[in-house]
N, C-alpha and C positions, 0 to 999 in steps of 0.2 A: 829572668828569661832572656835578658838583654846579652849576656854572654853566649847563649846558644844561637840566637838569631844572627848575631854578628858574623857567624861562620857561614851562615847561608844554608837553606835546606839542601838535602841530599834528595835528588828527584829520581823516581823510580818509573820505568816503563815496564809494564807487565804483560807478557805475551803468553796467553792461554788463561782462560777464565773457567776451568774446570774446578775440581775439588781443591786442588792445591792453589791455584791462582786466586779463587774467591777466599780462601783460608788466610792468604797473605793480605788481601784487601781488608778483611775483617780486623786482622791484628793492627794494620796502620790506622784504621778508623777507631778502634777500641782503645788503643793504648798510645794515642799521640804523645801525650805528655811523657809517659814512661819511656818511650823510645827515644825522645828528644834528650831527656835526662841521662840515659845510659849511653846514647850515641855521641853525646856532646854537641849535637846539632838537631834540627828538626828533620823527620824523614817523611816525604810526602809523595803521593803518587801523581804523576803528571798526565800519563797517557796509558791506555790499555789497547789490547787487540785479541780478537777472537773470530771464529768463523760466523757466529751468528749474533748480530747486533741486538735483536729484539728479544732474545731469550731471557726469561726471569731467572736470575741466579741468586736471588735471596739477598742481595746487597745493593746499595745505592751507588751507582756508577755514574750518575749524571755530572758529577764535577770534574770528570776526566776526559780529555780528547780521546777520540776514538780512531784507531787505524784498522782497516780491513786486511792490511798487509804487514806481517810481522817484521819484514825487512824494513819497510818504511818507519815503523815504530823504533826500530833499533838505530836508525840513522837521525832521528829527531834531535834537533840543537837543544831541546829543552828537557832532556833526560840525561842523567849521570850514570845511571846503573840499569842495565837491561837484565830483566828477570825472566828466564825462559823456563816455562812450565807447561809447554805444549806436548812434550814427548816426541818420540820417533827418532831413529838414529840418523835419518837423512831428511830430505825434503825441506820444508819450511823451518825446522828447528835448527838444522845446520847452517842453512843459508843466513837466517837472521843472527845466529850467534857470530858467524864469520863477519857479518856486517857490522855488528856492534863492536867487536874487537878492532876491525879496520877503522871505526869512526873514533876510536879512542875511549870507548865506554867500558867500564867494568862489567863483568857478567856474573850473575848468580843463577845456577840452574839446578834442577832437580832431575836431570835427564841421564839416568845411568847408561842407556843404550848408546846416546851420542858420544858419551866419554869413553865407554868401553871399546868403541869402534874407531874413534877419532880423537881421542883424548891427547895423544902424543902430539900430533900436528897443531891442535888448538892450543895445547900448552905452550909450544914453542913460539907461536905467533903472538900470543897473549903477552909472554914474557918479553919478547923483543920489542913490543909495542909499550910495555910498561903499565899494562892494565892487569887487573885481577880477574882470575877465573875461579870461582869458588862453587863447591858442589856438595855440601855437607847433606843436603836432602836427598841426594842420589843414593845414598847407602844407609839402610836401616832406619828410615823415617826420621823420628825424633831423637834417636839416639846419637849422641854427639861423638861418633867413633873416628870421623876424620880429624876433628880437633885433638882427640886423644892421642892418635898416631903423630900428628905433625907438630903438635905442641907439647902436651903433658909428658909424653914418652919420647920426646926427640933425643934424649941422652942414652936410650936404650938400643941395643942390638936386638932386634925383634927376632924371636925364635920361631914362633908359630902364630897364625891368625887362624881362628876358626869360629864357626858360629851357624846358628839358624837365621837365614837372611830372607825368607819368604814366608810371610804370614799365612798365606792361603794354604801352602803345603803343610805348615805345622797344624792347621786347623783340620786339614783333611785326615791327617795321621792320628791326631789326638782324638777326633771324633770317632774314627774307626775303632780305636781302642776303648773308649769310654762307652759307647753305644753298641759295640759288638757288630757293626755294620760293615759290609764289603765296600771295597774301593768304589766301584760304579755307582753305588747308591749315594755315597758321601760326595763324590764328585759332582752329581747331578744336584744334590742339595746345596753345595757351594756355588754352582752356576745360578741357581734361582735366587740365591741370596745376594748376588752381585759381587761375590769375592773374587771371580776370575776374570782375567784379561779378556779382551775380545777374541784374542787368540789364546786358547786356554794352555797351549804348549809353552808359552812364555813362562807360566807358573809350573805346572806339573811337570814339565820337561827340564826344569832346572836352569833355563836360559836366563830369566830375570835375576836369580840369585847368582849365577855365574858372572853377569856383568858386574854386579856388586863386589864379588870376590876379586876379580881382575883389578878393580880400582884399588881396594885395600891392599892387595899384593904389591902393587907398583909402589905405594907409599912405603909399605913396611920394609921392602927389600930392595928400594932404589933401582927398580927396573922399569923399562918401558911397559905400558899397559899391553897386555898380551892375551886378550879374550880368546883368541883362536887356539891359544895353548892350554886352556882350561879343559879338564877331562869332565865331561858332562854326562849324567845319567839321572833320569827324573824318577818319580815315585810310582809310575804307571804299573810297574810289575809287583809292587808291594801288596800282599794279600792279608786278609784278616787272619789267616792261619799263621803267617809269619810274625804278625803283631802279638798274637797270643802265645806263641811259642817263645818269642823273645822276652816277653813279660815274665813268662815261667821261668826263665833263666836269669832274671834279674836285670833285663835291659829293656830299653825303649828304641824305636826306629825313629830317626830324624833325617830329613834332608839336610845334610851337614856340608858346609864349605870348609875347606881346609887348605891353607897355603903355608908352606915352609921351604926354606932354603937348606938343601942338604948336599952332602958330597957328591950326589949324583946329579945335581941341579936343582932347578926351581919346581916344586910340586905345587899344582893348583888343581883341586878336586872338588866337585860339586856332585854329590851322590848320597844315596840312602846309606846311613851307617848305624850300627847300633851303639848306644851310649848307655853307661850305668844308670839305672833308673834314679838312683839317689844322688846323681850329679846335678849341678845347676841346669845343664842342657837337657838332662833326662826328666826334670821337673817342669820344664817349660810347656805351658799349656796354650792352647787356642791360637790366635793370631799374632801373639807376641814374638818379637825378635830378640835374640841374644848373641852378642859377639864376644868372644873371648881372646884377649890379647896376651901374649907371653913375651916378656922382655927379660934380658939377662940380669939387670939390676933390680927391676920391680917386681919380677915374679909374674904371677897370673893376676889380670884385671878382667872382671866380668861386668859387661854392660847390658842391661836388660831394659826393654821398653817397647812402646808402639812403634811398629816398623812401617806404618802407613796411616792414611786417614788425613782429613783436612787440618785438624789442629797440630797434630805431631809433625807432618811434613812441613806445613807453613812455618811453624816455629823454627825449624832447621833453616829454611830460606831465610827468614827474618834475622836469625842469628848471623848468617853471613853478611846480610846487608848492614848490620850494626857494625861489624867488624870493619867493613869498608868505610862506613862514616867515621869511625874512629881513626881512620888512617893507617890501619893495620895491613900490612902486605907481606906475603911470602910466596915462594914459588907454589905452582899449581899442585904438584905432587910432593911438596915437602923439601925438594932440592932442585936445582935448576934442571929443566927438562931436557935441555941440549946434552947433559951430563949423564942421563939415566942410561944404564946399561941394557943391552939387548939380552932378554932372559935365555938361559940355556935350559930348556925343558928337561925334567928328570925323566929317563927312559923307563926307569923302574922305581915303584913307590916304596916309601919306608916300610919296613915289615910292621905287621900288626896281627893280632888274633883274628880270626874269622869264625863266622857262624855259618854252618851248613845245615840244611834241611833236605831230606831225601826219604823216598819210600823204598824199602827193600822188601823183595820177594821172601815170603816165609819159608826159607830153605836152611837146613843146617849148614853152618859156617859162613852164613852170609856177612855177618858183621866182621868176621875175621878177614874176608876178602876186601872189604872196604877199608879196614885198617891197614891191610897190605898194600892197598893202591896208595893210601896216604903216605905210608912210609916210603914207598919207592919214589913218591915226589918229593921227599924230604920233609914231610910234615908229620908233627907229633900231635897227639890228641890230648887236650887239657881236660875236657870232660864230656861226657855223652849222656843222653837220655833217650830211652825208648818208650813209647806209648802204646797203649792198648791197640791191637791190630785186627784186621779183618781176617777173613779165612785165607786170604793170598798175600797180603802185604802188611808191612809194620812201618809207621812213620818214625824216622830217628833224627835226633838233633845232635849235632857234634859242635863243640867249641874247640878251635885248635889252639896251640901255642903260636907264638909270633911267626909269621911266615910272609911271603910275598904274594901279590895277586897273580903273578905268572906261574908260581907253584901251584896255587890253587886250581888255575885253569888247566895245568898239566894233570892234577889229580882228577879233575872232573872228566878229563878225556880217558884217564885209565878206568874210571867207574864203568865206561861202557863195555870194556872187555871183561868185567866180572860176571856178567850174566845175571847179576841179583839186583841191580839198581833200576827201579821203575822210572820212566820220565827223566825230566832234566833237574838235577839238584839245583837248590837255591843257595847261593853264596853271597854273603853280605859282611863287609868289613867292620870290625869293631874298633871304634876309635878310642884311644886311651886318653881319658880327659881327667 
């Protein structure tokens, strides 16, 4: 142990003692010897900070100095690494992270919102200061996807990044399918189980997952983080009828993030998509996350694991801490932040098949009118299915050949003039995986 102690301990200050912060504390306490061997030096906690000093958090914190103010913690002389697990895109998290960087501290964060909105500025300041800013825990919990992109796949031109990056949404969609329950009922069930954020829109509206996609996209394609350019659509409009119909056609519905660089520019989409039921993404159940990376040399890599929770997320935090202890340093987004390009967003998404569900009036020639409207919009039908109907209307499912979202929108506008389509048709992109 003398070789380890001769380097001196790496001293942590942990801001935020919720699920992830306490998870990191437990790892340091439980695996002190293991961390020292793997890091090449002891890893210790010097001080902590949270809103409530007296709360019972299930871990002994008596050996650590306490700071009520996270900024004061970030500036302490007796910490080397500031671990920010408070959350929030602004306020104390941003102020304390900036203070830590200014004080020459390395920073490890699990804060996807902070980096999605302020990552470029923070990265430039950190790199100019010569300190690390690491965020493996901010994307997909315990899945080491940041390391995969910045290290293991560094020699690849990345073609596409896609994945299921919000476990709550995946839980809701798979629960709807497996139990045959409507969205509202499963949403309430998830709320009572504590799966939803305090603002549920962050989950079901796709915002949380969109933050993660923006970070992965910046690393994969060498662009500045551009969350404001991510096309966002949540799962609120998905019905049990669509889930059943998709299954009948051999698909499952997932809230899927997709980023790819095309001749039209950078596509960044977080939206419900159909994926083949027998694909890895289609088979993903419950709250698990999955990220698929496609490189020109390596082909397709599939990473699957727990996307949240005390253990998995704290594992990612401590993985970054160990890299810092080892002296490993790299640019925040895999290449110098000052050289990252301003992304040009794609105005038109890459073509793909689409699923259409509509109700047609029970009139002669109704299907022919719909087919004609699709043809007028330049869309051809791959397959179609009609189900038992009532006295007045019939549900119809159509899977198109590859087309664009704008052409689908034009076709739906034309449906209104046919006089045979009831209500508003549902259109969902089918992602080819």
